[in-house]
N, C-alpha and C positions, 0 to 999 in steps of 0.2 A: 605366635598369637594365642591368647588364652581361649579356653573353651567358651567362656562367657562372651568374648568378642565375636567368635565364630557364630554363636547362637544369635546374637543381635544382628550381625551382618546378614546372615542367611534369612532372617525374618524380614529384613529391610529391602534386600536386592530384588526379591520377587515382586512385591507391590510397586517398587520404583520402575521396573521395566514395564510392567503391565500398564500402569497409569501413564507413563511416558508415551507408550504406543497409542493408547486411547486418545490422549490429548492431541498427539500429532495427527492422528487420523481425523479428529473433529476439525482441526484447523485446516487440514488439506481439503476436507469436504466443503468447508466454507469457501475456500479459493475456487473449487470446482463449480459450485453453484453460482459464484460471482461471474464466471466467464463461460457458463454453459451455453449461452446464446451465441457466443463467438466461436464455439468449438463444434456445435452440432451442424450436421448437414453439409460438411465440407469434404467428406471422404478422406479424412486424415488417417494415415496408417497407425496401427496400434503402437508401434515402437516410438512414433513421434509423441503421441499422447502419454506414453509411459515416461519418456524422457522429460516432458514438461512437468508431469506430476512429481518426478524425483527431484527436480530442481525446486519446485514449489514447496515440497515437503522439507527439503533441506533448509529453506529460508525460515521455517517456523521452529527450528530446533532451539535457538536461544530463548524464544518465548515459551516453548513448551516445558523446558527444563525446570524453571521455578515452580510452575504449577504442579509438575510431577513430584518434585521434592516436597512441596507442602502437603499434597494429598497422601503420599506414601509415608511421610513422617507421622501424620495423624493416625493412619491405619496401623502402622507398625507398633507405635507406643500404645495406642488404644487397644490393639489386640493383645499385647503383652499384659496390660492391666486387666482386660476382660477375662483372660485365661488364668488370672492369679499367678502370673509369672514375674510381674514387676514387684509385687509385694515381698516375696522372699529375698529378692536382690536387695531391696532397701532394708529389710530386717537383718540381713547379714552385715550391715554397716557400709554398704556401697553407696557412695554419693551419686546423685543423678548425673553429674558431669562424667563420672567414671563409667557409668553405663552408656552414656551417649558419646564417649570419646571416639570409638571406631566409626560411628555414623558421622560425627563431625569431620573427621579426617576424610571420609569418603565424599562428603558434600563439598569440602574445600577443593578436593581434586576435581569434582564435577564443575565447580565454579571456575577453576582454571581452564578446564576443557571448554566450557562455554565461552570464555573470553578468547581462547585460541581459535575456536570455531568461528566466532563472530568476526575476528580480525583477519583470518587467513582463508578460511574455506567459504564463509558466507558471501564475500564479495564476488568470488568466482561463480558461485551458484546463482546469485542475483544477476550477474552478467549473462550467464547462459539462459536463465529463465526469461529475462526481459527481451533479449534478442529473439528467442524462439517465440515468445508470446506476441511480439510485434509482427513476426511473419505469419503466425497462425491467425491472428485476428484480422489481418488484411488479405488473407487468402480467399479467393472467390469460392462460392458454394460448388460442390461437386455436381457433375452432370446427372441430374435426376429428374426426368420428365414426369410431370403429373398430368393426368388426363384433364383437358379443358383449361389448363393454365399455361400462359406464355412463359417460356424459360429464356432469360436474358443473360445467363452467366457467361456465354461465349461472345466475345467482342464482335460486333457487326451483324449478329444474327438474333432473330427472335423466332422461337420454335414453339408450335402448339400441336398437340396430338389429341384427337377426339377420344380414343380408347387405346389401352395398352394391355396386351395379353401377358400376364405375369409368368406363365409357364414357357411359352415359346418366344416371348419378347417381340412379337409382331405388333407394329404400330398401325393404327387405322386413322385415315383422314388426317394426313400430315400437312401442316401449313407452315411455310418458312418465309419470313420477311428478311431480305438481304439488303443491308445498308452498310456494307463494308467500305464502299467508296465514300470519301469525305464530301460533305455538302451535297449529297444526292438524295438523302432521305430514303424512304422505302421504294427504291426504283425497281427492284426485282422481287417478284413474288412467285414462289413455287408451291404447287399443291399436288399431292399424290394420294391415290386411294389407299395404298398400304406401303409399309416400309419396315426396315430392320436396321439395327445399329451394331457395330463391332469396332473394336480398337485396332489401330494399325500395329504392325509388328514391333515398332519402336515405342509404342505407347504414347506418342506425342500428338497423334491425330485420331479423330473419330470419323469413321466411314459410315455415312448414312445412305443406305441403298433404298431408292424409291422405285415403286412400280406403278404403272398406269396413271400417269400424271400429266400435267401441263404447266407452263410457266408464262409469265408476263414480264416484259422488260421494256421500260420507257427510256428510249435513248434520244440524245440531242443530235440531230443532223448537223454536220459542220456548216458553218456560214449562215445558219438560220437563227431567228430570235429564240430567246429562252422559252417562250410560251408555245412555240411551234415545235412539238415533239413527235417523234415516230414511235408507235407502239409495236413491239415485236411479240408475237404470240406463237407458241409452239407446243407440241405434245411429244411425249416419250413413253416408251414401254418400260425401260429400265434406265435409271440414272443414279450416279454415285456422287454424293456431295462430301467433300473432304473438309473437315472443320479442325482448326488448330486448337489443341488442348493445352498448349504450353502455359497459358494464363491460369489454368486450373491447378497447376503444380505448386508445390511449396518451395519458393525461392528463399534461400537463407541470406539474411542481411549480414554485412560485415560487422563483427562485434566491436570494432574500434569506434563505431559511432556512439556506443553506450559506455565506454570504459571510463570516461571522465565524470560520470554521474556519481553523486556522493554515496549511493548505496553500493557501488562497485569498488570502493577504495578502502585500504587499511588505515589504521590510525596515523601512521607516519605519512601516508599519501594525503590523508585528509588535512593534516596540519600544514603540509607543504602547499596544497591547493588553496587552503584558506589564506596563507601569507600572500600567494600570488594574486588572489582576488582583492585583498586589501591594498596591495600596491597599485593594481589597476584602478581601483576606486579612488585612491588618493590622486593619481595622475589625472583621472577624469574630473575630479572636483577642482583641481588646479586649473584645468583647461576651461571649465565652466566659469570659474571666478574671473579668469582673464578675459573671457568673452563678455561677461557682464560689466567689467570695469571699462571696456572699450566701447560699450554702447552709450556711455555718458561722456559728454565733452569734458566735464570737470575731472573725472578720474581716468581719462584716456592716457595711454602710455605716450603717444606722440600726437601733436595737433598740427595740421597743415592749414594755414590761413591763405585762402585764395584771394587774389586781387592785391593791388598796391595799398599802402597805408597801414596804419596800426590797427589793432583790434579795437572795436568800438564797444561801448556799453550796450547791454541788451535793450534797455528802454529807449536809448537814443537810436539804436538800429531799427527797432520796430516803428519808431515815430517817423522814420524816413521812408517807410514803405507805404504803398497805396493800400486801399482796402482789399483788393483782390490778392495782392502779394502777401499781405498780413494774414489773410484767411488761409492761403496756401501753406504759410509757415506753421500756423496753428494745426492744420490738418496733418502735416508731416510729423509734427511733434506727437500728436495723438496716436498716429499710426505706429511711431517708434515705441511709445509707451505700451500700446497693446501688444506689439511684437515681443517686448521685453517680458510682459506678464505671461504670455503664452510660453516663452522660453523658460521662465521660472516654474511654471506648472509641469512642463516636461522634465525639468531638472529634478523636481521633488519626486515625481513618479519614478524616474530612472534611479535615483539614489535609494529610494525605498525598495525597489526590486533588487538592487545590488546588495543591500544590507540583508534582505531576506535570504538571498542565495548564500551569503556568508553564514548566516544563522543556521541554515539547514546543514551545512558542513559541520558546524559546532554541535548541533543536536545529534548528528550521527556519531561524532567523536565521543560524546558522553554516553550515548546509548549502549555501546559495547561493554564498557566496564559496569554500567548500571545494572544491566540484566544479569551479569555474572555475580555481582554483589547481592542481587535479589535472591539468588539461590540460598545464600547463607542466612539472610533475614527470614525467608520462609521456613527454613529448617528450625530456627529458634522460635518460630511461631507454632509450627506443626508438631514438633516433638514434645514440648511442654504441654500443649493443648491436648494431645493424645494421652499423655500421662495423667492429665486431670480428669478428662471425661471418661476414660477407660471404656471406650467403645470402638471396636474394630469393624472391618467390613467396608462396604461402599455406601452405607446409609448416612448416619449422622456425620462421619468425617467428610463426606462429599459436600454436605451442606456448608460446614464451616470453611472448607477449602474454597468453595465457589464464592462465599461472602468475602473472604479476605482477598481473593484474586480479583474480584470485581472492584473492590476498593482500590487496589493497586492499579488496575487497568484504567479506571475512570480518572483517578488523580493524575496518573502518568499522561493520559491522552489530553486532559484539560491543560495541564501545565506545559505540555509540548506546544499546544496551540498558542498559549501566552508567550512562549519563548519565540516562536516563529513570527508572531505579530509584534515583536520587540517591546513587549510590556513586562518581560521578565528575562533576566539573564540566563544563559545556559547553565551556569552554576549560580544558585542552587536549583534552577528551574527543572532540569532533568532529573534531579535527585530528590525532589519533594516527596514523590511516592514512596521511595525507600526510607526517607527520614520520618515520614508519617508512621510507617509500620515498625520502624526500629524500636520506639518506646513500647509498643504493644508486645513485641517479642521479648524485650527485657522484663516487662511486667509479668508476662506468662511464665517466663523462666524462673523468676523469683518466687512466684506462687507455687510452681511445681516443685522447686527444691525445698520449700518449707511445708510441703504437704497441705497446702491451703485448700479447704473445701470450696473452691470457687463456684462450682455448679451443684453444690449440695443444697437442696431446698430446705432440709431440716436445719442446717446451720444458719441460714438466713432467718428462719422462723425463731430459733433460739436467740439470735441477736436482737430481733425485733421485740421479743418478750423482755429481755434485759433492758432494752432502751425504754420501753413503756413502763417498766417497773419503777424507774426513777421518778415518774410523775404521779404515781399512785400514793394515796395517803398512808402513812405508816400506822400499824396497829400497836396498841399498848401491850407490853409484855405481861403486866399483872392484871388479873380480872377485877372488875369493879366490886367493891364491898357492898353487902346488903345491910341496910340499917335495921 
């Protein structure tokens, strides 16, 4: 490797790693803020939250790579131009592509890694994340008694404490409504002056020790009407209430429930699943058409004529019926027509849902190579742009990077919605964002290789002066003679 190549690569790798970590962190924080309400107050262990964040962060790697490539390319080439390191290279006769060749090879390798990650690692990370997120969001809140607030996190019990000593953990004025028996309501009420809580040795139960209290229990004596109930009242000095905490634990769901989702499949699996869905849809359409054909007498596969004699003409048959029988025939025909219309509406809805499901598999199939190809496109935007503006650091390059990435993201999001709604095909629908930025990258590359002053204000001013000079009146070369 030449010394020039080592210089350019060393100047590029640092900003690439830093920007990639920053972008990945921002995307992960966006995920955390989205689900913060589902994660707080549930007593989740730190390793569960760490596992969830690792899987979520891994799912953002293909999206963070293009932005990191764009931002680091602008920063690197802009820094080389700002430090007057790019000018001597060009003065020595080196073409811009010769300078960018090691960076281009590195970006192509990153693009291949992005595709490999999206196709092989990302489905596993999505499967782990979705199954764990499903369990976490459905986990009940942890046991946390707030003074003056009823806690209903434990099935069958409602607990309220008047005051809670944060240092000793002593509870004052404990009120418990016990409705664990089905269809009994709040039959048992326990109230104690003080109490304390501690977990059992296995951790699956909570022992609530009550002191100086009394209880009320409304029981139904056998053989008596429902409204005739006996009230049992008692007092106690010390009582222990055992509460089951198994419902507060994190129960892991079988991952096989999510493995057929389109985000958990590779390209080969997506294509295979798409073919399976198309075959099922075709069979379903044939069944629906067969059902519709048999709802009409004319297109029915087989017709059974009840009664002796030959089939009669419809008008002749109706003429032989009385008013009541004729009205019954008309009502039956209207009911059959309405039933057919309702079946057609259900058929249209079912086919639309099936086609949308197939489209989502196609979208995910195209998304994997599209994000990998976006890394190369963003490099051909960022590197020439940095060579033109000649500004390094996190200031102006960040502005340009955010603008181009927003264009890419907005166009990609909009066209994806059009593809899912069946208004645009997966090709070129999923590639519109890349095709929009590709001419911009080629234009910037051409301007950078020709040393065009694209952002030079004086150059535009000189061009404007030359343009306006064409419309000014020409002055005579010889001065006028004096008579």
